[in-house]
N, C-alpha and C positions, 0 to 999 in steps of 0.2 A: 500554409495549410489551414483551411477554415471549414468548419462544418455548420450545418443549420439543422435544427430539429423541428419537424412539422408533424403535428398530431402523434407525437411519440415515436416518430421514425427519424433516424439519422440520415441526412442527405449530404452528399458530396457533389459540388458543382450542379446543384438542383436535381440530382438523381439519387434515389435511395441507395444506400450501401447494400451489399449483398445480404439477403435475408435467408436464414435457415431457422425456421420457427420451432420453438420448443413448446410442447403442451404443458410443461411443468410451470404453471404460474398460479399466483394466489389472487387473481382478480385485481381490481383497481386499488391503488394506494388509498389508505384511509385519510391521508393528508399528504401534501406534496413532500417528496423526499428531500431531506436536508443534508444527507451524508452520502459520500461515495466510498465504496469499499474496493480496494485493489487486491486482486488475487493473481497467482500464477497457476497455469493449467497443470504443471508437472507432466507435460506431454509434448508431442510433436507440433504439427501445424495447427493453426486456428481452425481450419476446416474440420480436422479430426475431432476437436473438442466440440465444435458446434454441432457436428453430426451426432455426437454422443448425446448432447442435450436434446436433440430431436428424435433420438432412437426410442422405439417402443420398449426396449429393454431397460431404459432409464426412466424411473418413475419418481425420483426424489431430488433431482438437482437441475439447475439451469442458471444462466446469468444473462444480463441484458445484452452484453456484447462480448466478443472475443477479438483481441487485437493480435495480428500476426507479427512476425519478426521484421517484415518489410514495411510495417505500418498500415497495411490494409486491415479493414474492420469488417466483421460479420456481425449482424444483429440477430439475436435469438429471441428476445422478449421486448415488447413495446415498453418504452420508458414510462408510460403511464400505468403500467401493471407491475405487480410484485413478482420478482424472480426468486428462486430458491437457491441462493448462493452462500448465505451466511451461516446457516445451521444454528446450533445453540450458541448464542453470542450475547454480549452485553457491552455497553459503552456509555459512560456518563449518566448512569441511572436508567438507560434504555435497555430493555430486555427483548431479544429477538429482533435482530437488525434487518431481517428480510422486509418487514413492513415499513421500514424507515429509510431505506438506502437503495442506491443504484449499484449494481454489481458489475465490475469490469474485470474480465479474465484476460490475462496477458500470456501469450504462448511462450512458455519458458519451462525448462526442466527442473529448475530449483536446485536443491542439493544434489551434487554429483557423487560418483563413486570413483575410488582410485587413490592416487597419492602423487609422490614425486615423479613417478614414471608417466603420469598422464591422468586425465579425468574422462570418465564416460558417463552417459546418461543411463536411465533405467533400462533402455533397450540395448545397452552395450556399445553404443556408438561413441566415438571419440568426440569430445567437445574442446575446441581450442580457445573459444572466447570465454575465459574463466575469471571470476573474481574470488580471491582467497579471503575468507572472512569467517567470523564466529557470529552466529545468530545471538542477538541480545537475550533471548529467552532460552538459550541452549540449542545446540544443533539437533536435528531430528534423531541422530543416533545416540544422543545423550552426552556427546563430547562437548568440551568448551575450548577447543583449540581450532585454529583456522582450517577450514575445509574448502573444497571447490564448489562454487555456485555459478550457474550459467549467467553470463552478463546479458544485460538488456541493450540491444542495438539502439543507436541514437534515433533512427527513423521510427522505431517502435515507441520510444520514449516521447518523441515529439508528437506522434499521433495521439497518444493518451492525453498529453497536455491539451492539444486542440479539442479533443473530445470533451474533456471536463469543462473547458471554457465555453463550449457550445451548450453543455448541460446547464451551466450557471446563467445562461441567457433566458432559460425557461423555468428552471426549478431553483428554489432558495437554498442551493448548496452552500453550506457554511463550513463543513469539515471533510477532510480526506483521511481515511484510516486504512491500515492494512488488515487482512484477515488475522494476522498475528497480533494485532492490537485488540480485536474484539473476541478472539478465542485463543489466547496466548498459550495455553497448554496443549490444545489439540492441533493448532495450525502454525506453519512457519512461513506462509506466503504473505507478501511478495518477497520476503527475505532480505538479507543484507546487501545483495547485489543491486537492489532497487534503491536509488538515492531519494528517499522520501522527503528529506528536507528541501532539496533542490526542486523536486516535483511540486511540493506544496507552494513554494515561492512562485514558480512559473504558472501553475494552474489557477491558483487563487488570485494572483495578481494584485496590484494596488497596495500591497503591504508596505511599500517604501514611500508612499505618498506623504506621510507625516513622520517619517523616520522608520527604521527597521524594528521588527518585532523581536527585541532583544532584552534579556534580563541581566542583572548584575549580581554576582555572588556577594553577600554581605555576611562574612564569617571570618573574624580575625585569624582563627586557627586553620582556616581552609575548610572546604566542604567535600565530603565523600560523594563521588559520582558512582552509583551502584548499578548492578546489572538488572535490578528489578525494584519495584516500589516497596521497599522495606529494609530495615537494618539487618535482616537475615540474609540479604543478597550480597554477593561478593562485591568488593570495591574495585571499580574499573580504573579510577584515577582520582587523585586528590586535586581539587580545583582551588587555586589560590584566591584569597580575598580580592575582590575586584574583577575576577574573571567574568567574561561575557558568555552567555548561553542563549540559545534559541529554543523557546518552549515548543513542544510538539503535541503533548497530550497530558492528561492528568489521571490519577487514580487516588481519590481521597485527597489527603494533604501532600501527596507525592506528585512531582512533576517530571515528565519525561522531557529531556532536553538534549540538544546537541551542543557540545562545548565548541567555542570558537577560538581559533589560535590568535596569535598576535597580529596577524594580517587580516583577521576577521573571517577566515575561511573555516568551514565545518571540519571538526576533527572527530573525537569520540562521542558516541551517543549513550545515554544511560539515564538514571533516575536520581533526583535530589529531593530533599525535603523542602517544600515551598516556603517554610518559615524563613529560610536563609537566602531567598532569591528575591530581589527587588525587580518587579515587573512594571513599575510605573514609568 
């Protein structure tokens, strides 16, 4: 799967993808966008979300594209224009991510309802493709125990990877973040069912050319992996001295990382103080 972007329009096999245009745009970007923000729609089909963005009743939201569960993509806003997807947001000193980022909505229900007897979406429909997990910022209902989240099909995941690779051919994309990174109190998307570590590795590419982007814990007594960027957050795991971690993001002197197990595979994700991690 490969896409090409021409004049801000996504093309598949030399033909534009389906276009459902939204009027909710902020005009041309003040500078080429360097960030991609991943969202879930918390709804059904991509078309239903795209039609909402185009609706006269919707005056305050949009996204550049919506990716359906089968991997098909609908474009709603030209990539050269600002979409209204981030809302009140901040990241690495940037305030208001709309003017600095491409917004990708992925058709997904997000957090589900139910329990051991089964999980349903907000419309009451049963969802069988479920990931049990706790959101690192706390679940939308305030709980901190595993709940059901709709899984992202591989075809959908692959399509978003191919899309970001195409964006990087045209725009200086350097970072991929979730809505829950830039507005962690308000938002939970794309949530724990979306493997952000794996996604960044595949979409950004080239990270293994000169060795993996891995840090090493340097703390003889071990290092607390916490649920948030500060000592007031709960301890998720104690990382032994010499443990390897993969950095994801930062908040001041705190680094969000995914701990790697003995085989080098991602395990738990959380926050550690950067003073105790060697990133060289």
